[in-house]
N, CA, C and O of each residue as an XYZ file, in Angstrom:
776
protein
N       0.837     -1.210      0.012
C       0.003      0.021      0.025
C       0.836      1.200      0.032
O       0.456      2.196     -0.584
N       2.017      1.197      0.712
C       2.932      2.359      0.787
C       3.451      2.689     -0.683
O       3.559      3.864     -1.031
N       3.762      1.666     -1.520
C       4.136      1.861     -2.807
C       3.065      2.572     -3.686
O       3.413      3.425     -4.502
N       1.901      2.257     -3.537
C       0.765      2.889     -4.290
C       0.754      4.424     -3.832
O       0.735      5.335     -4.660
N       0.766      4.621     -2.565
C       0.688      5.946     -1.980
C       1.889      6.776     -2.456
O       1.729      7.956     -2.767
N       3.046      6.201     -2.516
C       4.211      6.995     -3.056
C       4.114      7.299     -4.487
O       4.466      8.394     -4.925
N       3.625      6.317     -5.266
C       3.419      6.459     -6.728
C       2.490      7.644     -6.953
O       2.787      8.592     -7.680
N       1.294      7.526     -6.250
C       0.242      8.607     -6.510
C       0.804      9.987     -6.046
O       0.590     10.997     -6.716
N       1.495     10.014     -4.937
C       2.080     11.260     -4.504
C       3.005     11.891     -5.611
O       2.952     13.083     -5.914
N       3.880     10.951     -6.200
C       4.828     11.576     -7.153
C       4.046     12.037     -8.436
O       4.378     13.027     -9.088
N       2.949     11.206     -8.747
C       2.249     11.522    -10.013
C       1.416     12.831     -9.888
O       1.274     13.635    -10.809
N       0.842     12.962     -8.551
C       0.205     14.277     -8.313
C       1.226     15.480     -8.484
O       0.897     16.540     -9.018
N       2.359     15.249     -8.037
C       3.406     16.241     -8.074
C       3.723     16.509     -9.587
O       3.789     17.664    -10.008
N       3.912     15.451    -10.371
C       4.113     15.577    -11.809
C       3.045     16.470    -12.528
O       3.324     17.375    -13.315
N       1.798     16.097    -12.153
C       0.747     16.854    -12.812
C       0.602     18.258    -12.370
O       0.148     19.087    -13.159
N       0.966     18.602    -11.125
C       0.967     19.987    -10.711
C       2.119     20.778    -11.467
O       1.971     21.942    -11.841
N       3.225     20.077    -11.649
C       4.391     20.728    -12.372
C       4.011     20.853    -13.881
O       4.325     21.881    -14.480
N       3.398     19.923    -14.470
C       2.938     20.128    -15.843
C       1.810     21.172    -16.012
O       1.701     21.765    -17.086
N       1.054     21.391    -15.088
C       0.018     22.394    -15.211
C       0.671     23.848    -15.223
O       0.132     24.794    -15.797
N       1.817     23.936    -14.572
C       2.612     25.115    -14.614
C       3.532     25.276    -15.811
O       3.620     26.336    -16.430
N       4.188     24.216    -16.098
C       5.312     24.260    -17.079
C       5.365     23.209    -18.179
O       6.414     22.659    -18.516
N       4.154     22.957    -18.729
C       4.137     22.016    -19.774
C       4.732     22.605    -21.041
O       4.380     23.726    -21.408
N       5.612     21.900    -21.716
C       6.241     22.527    -22.888
C       5.207     22.880    -23.957
O       4.166     22.236    -24.081
N       5.522     23.899    -24.708
C       4.579     24.380    -25.679
C       4.036     23.345    -26.639
O       4.811     22.563    -27.190
N       2.771     23.310    -26.855
C       2.299     22.381    -27.828
C       1.892     21.023    -27.322
O       1.180     20.269    -27.986
N       2.365     20.730    -26.124
C       2.013     19.368    -25.488
C       0.858     19.404    -24.700
O       0.491     20.486    -24.243
N       0.170     18.275    -24.453
C      -0.945     18.056    -23.657
C      -0.714     16.881    -22.767
O      -0.269     15.843    -23.256
N      -0.979     16.968    -21.521
C      -0.851     15.774    -20.709
C      -1.735     15.838    -19.486
O      -1.666     16.832    -18.764
N      -2.567     14.841    -19.200
C      -3.619     14.999    -18.185
C      -3.967     13.566    -17.747
O      -4.050     12.668    -18.584
N      -4.174     13.349    -16.423
C      -4.606     12.019    -15.958
C      -6.038     11.827    -16.521
O      -6.822     12.773    -16.599
N      -6.335     10.630    -16.893
C      -7.707     10.274    -17.286
C      -8.639     10.328    -16.013
O      -8.158     10.169    -14.891
N      -9.980     10.557    -16.212
C     -10.742     10.429    -15.076
C     -10.947      8.973    -14.656
O     -10.997      8.046    -15.465
N     -11.059      8.841    -13.353
C     -11.276      7.426    -12.805
C     -12.522      6.880    -13.268
O     -13.505      7.607    -13.411
N     -12.548      5.588    -13.524
C     -13.789      4.841    -13.935
C     -14.156      3.825    -12.868
O     -13.283      3.105    -12.383
N     -15.358      3.753    -12.511
C     -15.900      2.749    -11.733
C     -16.952      2.029    -12.453
O     -18.100      2.473    -12.461
N     -16.618      0.878    -13.098
C     -17.542      0.216    -13.998
C     -17.754      1.080    -15.172
O     -16.785      1.428    -15.848
N     -18.982      1.459    -15.469
C     -19.257      2.203    -16.587
C     -19.401      3.722    -16.240
O     -19.673      4.532    -17.126
N     -19.224      4.079    -14.998
C     -19.399      5.399    -14.550
C     -17.936      6.097    -14.556
O     -16.920      5.575    -14.097
N     -18.014      7.298    -15.124
C     -16.767      8.115    -15.241
C     -16.811      9.145    -14.111
O     -17.756      9.929    -14.019
N     -15.781      9.143    -13.245
C     -15.738     10.091    -12.136
C     -14.824     11.221    -12.552
O     -13.618     11.205    -12.304
N     -15.496     12.300    -13.255
C     -14.787     13.341    -13.884
C     -13.973     14.155    -12.970
O     -13.017     14.774    -13.434
N     -14.258     14.219    -11.694
C     -13.403     14.965    -10.776
C     -12.462     14.173     -9.947
O     -11.873     14.644     -8.974
N     -12.341     12.943    -10.370
C     -11.457     12.051     -9.692
C     -10.391     11.413    -10.661
O     -10.669     10.401    -11.305
N      -9.182     12.021    -10.748
C      -8.211     11.594    -11.674
C      -7.699     10.253    -11.374
O      -7.535      9.868    -10.216
N      -7.419      9.462    -12.516
C      -6.662      8.204    -12.292
C      -5.247      8.479    -12.584
O      -4.846      8.491    -13.747
N      -4.462      8.701    -11.569
C      -2.972      9.118    -11.864
C      -2.170      7.922    -12.461
O      -0.977      8.068    -12.726
N      -2.742      6.872    -12.652
C      -2.006      5.726    -13.291
C      -2.184      5.633    -14.766
O      -1.517      4.824    -15.410
N      -3.068      6.438    -15.344
C      -3.399      6.386    -16.760
C      -3.561      7.844    -17.213
O      -4.447      8.520    -16.689
N      -2.730      8.392    -18.190
C      -2.822      9.683    -18.651
C      -2.973      9.654    -20.175
O      -2.556      8.731    -20.876
N      -3.613     10.758    -20.635
C      -3.816     10.978    -22.071
C      -2.840     12.120    -22.382
O      -2.724     13.078    -21.618
N      -2.163     12.003    -23.486
C      -1.140     13.037    -23.916
C      -1.244     13.406    -25.369
O      -1.716     12.618    -26.189
N      -0.815     14.573    -25.682
C      -0.590     14.992    -27.027
C       0.872     15.380    -27.163
O       1.460     16.144    -26.397
N       1.433     14.732    -28.293
C       2.850     14.997    -28.427
C       2.953     15.701    -29.787
O       2.665     15.069    -30.804
N       3.344     16.963    -29.852
C       3.367     17.635    -31.148
C       4.619     17.250    -31.955
O       5.657     16.945    -31.367
N       4.534     17.263    -33.242
C       5.740     17.046    -34.099
C       6.539     18.322    -33.957
O       6.021     19.429    -33.812
N       7.877     18.082    -34.010
C       8.816     19.114    -33.734
C       8.821     20.155    -34.981
O       8.719     19.757    -36.142
N       8.939     21.423    -34.659
C       9.015     22.392    -35.766
C      10.255     22.156    -36.650
O      11.322     21.721    -36.217
N      10.024     22.464    -37.846
C      11.144     22.313    -38.892
C      11.596     20.766    -39.132
O      12.705     20.445    -39.557
N      10.638     19.938    -38.817
C      10.926     18.523    -39.140
C       9.685     18.058    -40.081
O       8.704     18.767    -40.305
N       9.875     16.851    -40.554
C       8.759     16.291    -41.272
C       7.499     16.041    -40.430
O       6.401     15.944    -40.978
N       7.645     15.942    -39.154
C       6.511     15.774    -38.187
C       5.795     17.021    -37.831
O       4.766     16.967    -37.158
N       6.320     18.209    -38.277
C       5.681     19.444    -37.902
C       4.135     19.489    -38.424
O       3.789     19.113    -39.544
N       3.314     19.982    -37.480
C       1.938     20.180    -37.931
C       0.954     19.148    -37.363
O      -0.265     19.273    -37.480
N       1.578     18.076    -36.716
C       0.662     17.108    -36.186
C       0.847     17.088    -34.603
O       1.852     17.516    -34.036
N      -0.230     16.548    -33.986
C      -0.120     16.261    -32.530
C      -0.631     14.767    -32.409
O      -1.733     14.418    -32.833
N       0.209     13.973    -31.833
C      -0.097     12.524    -31.791
C      -0.604     12.241    -30.406
O      -0.046     12.686    -29.403
N      -1.690     11.480    -30.381
C      -2.336     11.047    -29.162
C      -1.545      9.900    -28.622
O      -1.192      8.981    -29.361
N      -1.248      9.934    -27.297
C      -0.604      8.813    -26.615
C      -1.103      8.604    -25.278
O      -1.608      9.556    -24.683
N      -1.015      7.428    -24.718
C      -1.420      7.170    -23.393
C      -0.134      6.705    -22.612
O       0.762      6.029    -23.119
N      -0.162      7.161    -21.294
C       0.946      6.681    -20.447
C       0.374      5.887    -19.356
O      -0.512      6.358    -18.642
N       0.860      4.649    -19.186
C       0.465      3.808    -18.097
C       1.520      3.732    -17.097
O       2.615      3.229    -17.351
N       1.196      4.246    -15.909
C       2.202      4.103    -14.763
C       1.848      2.847    -13.875
O       0.683      2.514    -13.656
N       2.855      2.235    -13.425
C       2.681      1.149    -12.500
C       2.681      1.715    -11.044
O       2.973      2.892    -10.831
N       2.348      0.849    -10.053
C       2.355      1.235     -8.676
C       3.730      1.303     -8.192
O       3.923      1.723     -7.051
N       4.695      0.944     -8.917
C       6.135      0.913     -8.591
C       6.766      2.303     -9.124
O       7.934      2.580     -8.850
N       6.020      3.099     -9.834
C       6.543      4.407    -10.315
C       6.946      5.231     -9.071
O       6.271      5.220     -8.042
N       8.128      5.977     -9.224
C       9.019      6.135    -10.252
C      10.104      5.244    -10.339
O      11.013      5.533    -11.117
N      10.173      4.106     -9.608
C      11.228      3.210     -9.567
C      11.091      2.176    -10.851
O      12.015      1.409    -11.123
N       9.999      2.209    -11.536
C       9.880      1.508    -12.787
C       9.299      2.456    -13.821
O       8.465      3.323    -13.562
N       9.809      2.213    -14.998
C       9.349      3.140    -16.066
C       7.817      2.971    -16.384
O       7.245      1.909    -16.140
N       7.219      3.973    -16.896
C       5.776      3.802    -17.440
C       5.983      3.216    -18.855
O       7.053      3.125    -19.457
N       4.783      2.845    -19.261
C       4.637      2.282    -20.692
C       3.913      3.398    -21.479
O       2.903      3.921    -21.008
N       4.416      3.762    -22.660
C       3.724      4.747    -23.571
C       3.186      4.069    -24.793
O       3.856      3.219    -25.380
N       1.978      4.429    -25.193
C       1.450      3.828    -26.363
C       0.692      4.856    -27.164
O      -0.213      5.502    -26.636
N       1.044      5.028    -28.448
C       0.289      5.878    -29.262
C      -0.976      5.228    -29.682
O      -1.017      4.013    -29.881
N      -2.057      6.033    -29.830
C      -3.307      5.588    -30.218
C      -3.900      6.545    -31.192
O      -4.221      7.665    -30.794
N      -4.078      6.192    -32.461
C      -3.754      4.905    -33.006
C      -2.334      4.699    -33.184
O      -1.585      5.672    -33.269
N      -1.856      3.386    -33.254
C      -0.458      3.153    -33.582
C      -0.027      3.894    -34.804
O      -0.802      4.184    -35.715
N       1.269      4.193    -34.781
C       1.773      4.963    -36.002
C       2.951      4.354    -36.637
O       3.670      3.531    -36.070
N       3.130      4.802    -37.874
C       4.299      4.248    -38.768
C       5.628      4.924    -38.243
O       5.847      6.103    -38.523
N       6.416      4.270    -37.570
C       7.685      4.700    -37.087
C       8.621      3.599    -36.664
O       8.181      2.624    -36.055
N       9.861      3.716    -36.957
C      10.835      2.653    -36.674
C      10.829      2.161    -35.169
O      11.092      0.992    -34.887
N      10.514      3.112    -34.219
C      10.605      2.719    -32.831
C       9.252      2.672    -32.126
O       9.142      2.889    -30.919
N       8.194      2.370    -32.952
C       6.821      2.184    -32.357
C       6.359      0.754    -32.823
O       6.247      0.470    -34.016
N       6.112     -0.084    -31.850
C       5.557     -1.432    -32.167
C       4.161     -1.248    -32.820
O       3.488     -0.236    -32.626
N       3.755     -2.292    -33.614
C       2.467     -2.280    -34.194
C       1.303     -2.091    -33.305
O       0.237     -1.675    -33.758
N       1.476     -2.399    -31.977
C       0.527     -2.075    -30.966
C       0.406     -0.587    -30.533
O      -0.518     -0.165    -29.837
N       1.438      0.172    -31.018
C       1.544      1.570    -30.650
C       2.460      1.829    -29.505
O       2.712      2.991    -29.189
N       2.978      0.814    -28.861
C       3.870      0.919    -27.777
C       5.239      1.534    -28.293
O       5.711      1.209    -29.382
N       5.856      2.460    -27.424
C       7.023      3.160    -27.914
C       8.247      2.337    -27.368
O       8.261      1.878    -26.226
N       9.240      2.189    -28.242
C      10.494      1.596    -27.973
C      11.536      2.644    -27.777
O      12.108      3.145    -28.745
N      11.803      2.994    -26.517
C      12.776      4.074    -26.221
C      13.665      3.701    -25.086
O      13.166      3.290    -24.039
N      14.975      3.821    -25.233
C      15.905      3.340    -24.165
C      15.570      3.903    -22.769
O      15.753      3.204    -21.772
N      15.106      5.094    -22.689
C      14.833      5.708    -21.311
C      13.714      5.044    -20.561
O      13.621      5.087    -19.334
N      12.803      4.380    -21.416
C      11.716      3.617    -20.912
C      12.035      2.151    -20.518
O      11.195      1.417    -19.997
N      13.296      1.777    -20.800
C      13.676      0.397    -20.438
C      15.013      0.449    -19.664
O      14.972      0.852    -18.501
N      16.122      0.100    -20.171
C      17.400     -0.066    -19.599
C      17.928      1.313    -19.082
O      18.683      1.364    -18.111
N      17.524      2.400    -19.736
C      18.097      3.740    -19.351
C      17.163      4.473    -18.375
O      17.339      5.675    -18.173
N      16.204      3.815    -17.777
C      15.261      4.451    -16.898
C      15.920      4.889    -15.676
O      16.781      4.187    -15.144
N      15.516      6.147    -15.152
C      15.989      6.675    -13.858
C      14.805      7.272    -13.207
O      14.028      7.994    -13.833
N      14.644      6.954    -11.847
C      13.507      7.508    -11.141
C      13.364      8.974    -11.188
O      12.281      9.473    -10.885
N      14.399      9.732    -11.554
C      14.368     11.128    -11.505
C      13.711     11.733    -12.799
O      13.395     12.921    -12.866
N      13.534     10.867    -13.787
C      12.929     11.370    -15.109
C      11.502     11.847    -14.729
O      10.775     11.281    -13.914
N      11.212     12.931    -15.411
C       9.850     13.593    -15.233
C       8.979     13.211    -16.520
O       9.487     12.757    -17.545
N       7.681     13.432    -16.359
C       6.815     13.209    -17.411
C       7.210     14.172    -18.562
O       7.219     13.766    -19.724
N       7.502     15.310    -18.274
C       7.906     16.253    -19.295
C       9.113     15.889    -20.048
O       9.214     16.171    -21.242
N      10.070     15.249    -19.372
C      11.314     14.728    -20.034
C      11.013     13.619    -20.834
O      11.575     13.477    -21.920
N      10.121     12.752    -20.383
C       9.622     11.631    -21.251
C       8.941     12.112    -22.533
O       9.286     11.653    -23.623
N       8.076     12.936    -22.428
C       7.347     13.482    -23.582
C       8.261     14.168    -24.650
O       8.121     13.947    -25.853
N       9.225     15.033    -24.126
C      10.209     15.650    -24.990
C      11.184     14.618    -25.656
O      11.673     14.849    -26.761
N      11.448     13.496    -24.967
C      12.292     12.460    -25.501
C      11.568     11.736    -26.586
O      12.212     11.387    -27.575
N      10.314     11.478    -26.501
C       9.445     10.860    -27.565
C       9.360     11.807    -28.639
O       9.454     11.362    -29.783
N       9.189     13.099    -28.456
C       9.159     14.030    -29.567
C      10.362     14.057    -30.386
O      10.266     14.089    -31.612
N      11.560     14.047    -29.758
C      12.832     14.009    -30.419
C      12.983     12.621    -31.200
O      13.532     12.603    -32.301
N      12.517     11.537    -30.643
C      12.603     10.224    -31.239
C      11.907     10.241    -32.610
O      12.398      9.647    -33.570
N      10.786     10.913    -32.686
C       9.971     10.946    -33.825
C      10.870     11.216    -35.116
O      10.815     10.475    -36.097
N      11.686     12.313    -35.041
C      12.437     12.771    -36.143
C      13.822     12.086    -36.152
O      14.514     12.092    -37.170
N      14.196     11.523    -35.061
C      15.572     10.987    -34.920
C      15.452      9.520    -34.388
O      15.838      9.248    -33.251
N      14.916      8.580    -35.216
C      14.677      7.287    -34.761
C      15.898      6.576    -34.483
O      16.925      6.934    -35.059
N      15.917      5.540    -33.612
C      17.028      4.665    -33.305
C      16.893      3.474    -34.226
O      16.095      2.584    -33.929
N      17.598      3.403    -35.288
C      17.427      2.391    -36.269
C      18.144      1.125    -35.803
O      17.938      0.068    -36.400
N      18.967      1.187    -34.774
C      19.635      0.022    -34.248
C      18.722     -0.817    -33.302
O      19.051     -1.940    -32.920
N      17.568     -0.213    -32.950
C      16.637     -0.950    -32.040
C      15.236     -0.786    -32.705
O      14.389     -0.068    -32.172
N      14.999     -1.427    -33.829
C      13.632     -1.219    -34.490
C      12.524     -2.051    -33.849
O      12.690     -3.200    -33.437
N      11.417     -1.392    -33.804
C      10.209     -2.059    -33.330
C       9.241     -2.414    -34.451
O       8.318     -3.221    -34.337
N       9.579     -1.662    -35.643
C       8.648     -1.879    -36.872
C       9.675     -2.080    -37.952
O      10.297     -1.116    -38.398
N       9.870     -3.304    -38.383
C      10.799     -3.546    -39.450
C      10.517     -2.748    -40.774
O      11.436     -2.226    -41.406
N       9.271     -2.682    -41.141
C       9.026     -2.017    -42.471
C       9.450     -0.453    -42.383
O      10.038      0.105    -43.309
N       9.118      0.152    -41.261
C       9.523      1.571    -41.064
C      10.985      1.733    -41.032
O      11.533      2.656    -41.634
N      11.661      0.819    -40.312
C      13.060      0.924    -40.129
C      13.706      0.710    -41.567
O      14.550      1.500    -41.990
N      13.325     -0.261    -42.215
C      13.969     -0.573    -43.586
C      13.717      0.633    -44.449
O      14.678      1.122    -45.042
N      12.464      1.186    -44.586
C      12.205      2.335    -45.437
C      13.098      3.465    -45.089
O      13.653      4.122    -45.970
N      13.251      3.709    -43.812
C      14.032      4.920    -43.403
C      15.506      4.825    -43.797
O      16.194      5.806    -44.080
N      15.937      3.541    -43.792
C      17.495      3.199    -44.243
C      17.538      3.296    -45.769
O      18.434      3.907    -46.351
N      16.480      2.636    -46.427
C      16.724      2.324    -47.830
C      16.016      3.132    -48.797
O      16.437      3.181    -49.952
N      14.854      3.850    -48.403
C      14.085      4.658    -49.341
C      13.522      5.842    -48.577
O      12.328      5.856    -48.280
N      14.346      6.848    -48.246
C      13.875      7.975    -47.453
C      12.753      8.723    -48.011
O      11.977      9.292    -47.242
N      12.586      8.778    -49.325
C      11.632      9.435    -50.051
C      10.164      8.732    -49.731
O       9.134      9.381    -49.548
N      10.247      7.446    -49.700
C       8.942      6.804    -49.426
C       8.610      6.783    -47.866
O       7.457      6.836    -47.439
N       9.661      6.707    -47.122
C       9.494      6.875    -45.696
C       8.888      8.257    -45.347
O       7.934      8.333    -44.573
N       9.412      9.280    -45.884
C       8.936     10.645    -45.675
C       7.485     10.807    -46.115
O       6.711     11.525    -45.481
N       7.091     10.068    -47.311
C       5.759     10.121    -47.846
C       4.823      9.481    -46.781
O       3.761     10.040    -46.509
N       5.185      8.339    -46.182
C       4.360      7.627    -45.149
C       4.287      8.547    -43.898
O       3.223      8.605    -43.282
N       5.319      9.239    -43.507
C       5.235     10.034    -42.410
C       4.227     11.198    -42.635
O       3.386     11.521    -41.795
N       4.387     11.799    -43.846
C       3.358     12.824    -44.134
C       2.028     12.420    -44.090
O       1.201     13.261    -43.738
N       1.617     11.165    -44.412
C       0.361     10.640    -44.190
C      -0.015     10.595    -42.772
O      -1.154     10.957    -42.476
N       0.765     10.210    -41.885
C       0.579     10.257    -40.440
C       0.333     11.571    -39.942
O      -0.548     11.767    -39.105
N       1.139     12.601    -40.452
C       0.935     13.968    -40.006
C      -0.420     14.484    -40.523
O      -1.117     15.176    -39.781
N      -0.810     14.179    -41.743
C      -2.049     14.580    -42.353
C      -3.269     14.080    -41.558
O      -4.272     14.775    -41.394
N      -3.121     12.811    -41.065
C      -4.140     12.165    -40.289
C      -4.232     12.584    -38.873
O      -5.175     12.206    -38.178
N      -3.233     13.401    -38.385
C      -3.197     13.730    -36.932
C      -2.859     15.211    -36.824
O      -1.970     15.611    -36.072
N      -3.602     16.026    -37.605
C      -3.363     17.577    -37.622
C      -3.534     18.053    -36.225
O      -4.394     17.551    -35.501
N      -2.712     19.047    -35.802
C      -2.747     19.594    -34.457
C      -4.150     20.133    -34.113
O      -4.691     19.922    -33.028
N      -4.753     20.912    -35.213
C      -5.990     21.491    -34.951
C      -7.123     20.414    -34.685
O      -8.011     20.612    -33.857
N      -7.032     19.311    -35.414
C      -7.931     18.199    -35.160
C      -7.797     17.624    -33.768
O      -8.768     17.297    -33.085
N      -6.581     17.526    -33.404
C      -6.277     16.964    -31.988
C      -6.891     17.933    -30.874
O      -7.513     17.462    -29.922
N      -6.709     19.178    -31.019
C      -7.287     20.120    -30.073
C      -8.752     20.092    -29.985
O      -9.316     20.214    -28.898
N      -9.403     19.933    -31.112
C     -10.924     19.651    -31.096
C     -11.349     18.526    -30.441
O     -12.248     18.571    -29.602
N     -10.684     17.353    -30.806
C     -11.060     16.088    -30.110
C     -10.784     15.934    -28.729
O     -11.514     15.225    -28.037
N      -9.693     16.593    -28.208
C      -9.348     16.539    -26.751
C     -10.405     17.379    -26.015
O     -10.911     16.976    -24.968
N     -10.730     18.562    -26.583
C     -11.695     19.412    -25.960
C     -13.017     18.632    -25.812
O     -13.636     18.684    -24.749
N     -13.445     17.933    -26.826
C     -14.706     17.217    -26.797
C     -14.588     15.997    -25.782
O     -15.551     15.716    -25.068
N     -13.462     15.311    -25.724
C     -13.238     14.301    -24.786
C     -13.376     14.757    -23.293
O     -14.089     14.183    -22.470
N     -12.580     15.898    -23.039
C     -12.531     16.391    -21.738
C     -14.062     16.877    -21.376
O     -14.540     16.595    -20.277
N     -14.691     17.508    -22.207
C     -16.060     17.927    -21.835
C     -17.055     16.823    -21.608
O     -17.918     16.899    -20.734
N     -16.911     15.764    -22.439
C     -17.806     14.733    -22.333
C     -17.504     13.642    -21.274
O     -18.403     13.020    -20.709
N     -16.237     13.456    -21.048
C     -15.730     12.498    -20.161
C     -15.662     11.101    -20.772
O     -15.395     10.131    -20.062
N     -15.893     10.989    -22.046
C     -15.840      9.780    -22.756
C     -14.433      9.504    -23.328
O     -14.202      9.644    -24.529
N     -13.518      9.116    -22.454
C     -12.213      8.863    -22.828
C     -12.260      7.350    -23.285
O     -12.402      6.430    -22.480
N     -12.133      7.184    -24.587
C     -12.158      5.799    -25.165
C     -10.780      5.676    -25.875
O     -10.236      6.592    -26.492
N     -10.317      4.489    -25.713
C      -8.991      4.148    -26.482
C      -8.952      2.780    -26.655
O      -9.538      2.020    -25.883
N      -8.217      2.346    -27.746
C      -7.837      0.974    -28.083
C      -6.510      0.584    -27.361
O      -6.115     -0.582    -27.337
N      -5.818      1.655    -26.754
C      -4.591      1.399    -26.016
C      -4.858      0.587    -24.903
O      -5.864      0.821    -24.233
N      -4.050     -0.398    -24.589
C      -4.089     -1.174    -23.362
C      -2.702     -1.215    -22.750
O      -1.698     -1.168    -23.460
N      -2.653     -1.300    -21.454
C      -1.319     -1.409    -20.765
C      -0.635     -2.573    -21.380
O      -1.093     -3.708    -21.241
N       0.479     -2.324    -22.079
C       1.180     -3.344    -22.804
C       1.920     -4.373    -21.847
O       2.140     -4.110    -20.664
N       2.276     -5.535    -22.437
C       2.995     -6.458    -21.652
C       4.357     -6.030    -21.297
O       4.901     -5.171    -21.990
N       4.972     -6.552    -20.269
C       6.239     -6.150    -19.758
C       7.373     -6.262    -20.785
O       8.268     -5.418    -20.835
N       7.318     -7.246    -21.544
C       8.267     -7.660    -22.595
C       7.581     -7.812    -23.868
O       6.557     -8.493    -23.941
N       8.080     -7.220    -24.877
C       7.639     -7.470    -26.228
C       8.775     -8.036    -26.941
O       9.820     -7.411    -27.119
N       8.529     -9.427    -27.417
C       9.655    -10.209    -27.910
C       9.836    -10.073    -29.421
O      10.942    -10.232    -29.937
N       8.779     -9.789    -30.102
C       8.855     -9.765    -31.561
C       8.642     -8.419    -32.198
O       7.964     -7.530    -31.682
N       9.253     -8.328    -33.327
C       9.000     -7.113    -34.251
C       8.246     -7.539    -35.389
O       8.374     -8.714    -35.732
N       7.427     -6.733    -36.080
C       6.743     -7.250    -37.357
C       7.655     -7.298    -38.510
O       7.248     -7.692    -39.604
């Protein structure tokens, strides 16, 4: 029980910090707590967050905001959260499930990392993928072998996830309380790539 209390305390602190100092263009908020089919709008579930990660300016990702979910465990901050894009996206370091493959979320995790640092790391990863650790073979191969086709596919993702569309959908979700996602807390280990 102390672990859960410690995790909630840290996550409350993270949310307070983000409300003051969220990087420009980002969105991050705990989902409302659910009890069965009832959504408790004024009761945040600090273990599940919805986020918006903007494409970095002056990159091929500029103009989009990608929806992602963060799943924190009760051991947070001593274990890394899981991040999952919803819908999954075409990227060398994103598994077909949408789960992000990033070293700071696995072997490089430190309890001092903040949610803001995690989100900024994912934003950097979008334009600077780690091709030595692919999670999506097709995206990785295209990035290496056919940059023109890779960029075309990324532009499709950007077109499908325009920032203005994200802002409208998030506003609607927040007002309605109907946070729906296909994202699920991913397994601890993902052994295969597609």
